[in-house]
C-alpha positions, 0 to 999 in steps of 0.5 A: 531247692534240693539240700536247703535247710528250710528251717535254718533259712526261716530262722535266719530271715526271722532274725533279720526281722528282729534286727540282726544283720549278717556276720563275717563268722561263717560258723554262725547261722547269721553268716551271709552264706550258709555252709551247713549251719542249722543251729544258732551259734554263740555269736548269734545268741550274743546278738540276740542278747544285745537286742534284748538289752536295747529293746524298748518297753 
């Protein structure tokens, strides 16, 4: 795939495994369609923090 940031796709998919879903905010890595995001945005980090708060054990 020409022009695809494979690392960003991998991180996006791993975040699905951790429990994050898509966001409507196109500036976040967890947006349904990537338009060039290659790093976690503030919303992505907030989602991860929320997962940590609800983690068991």
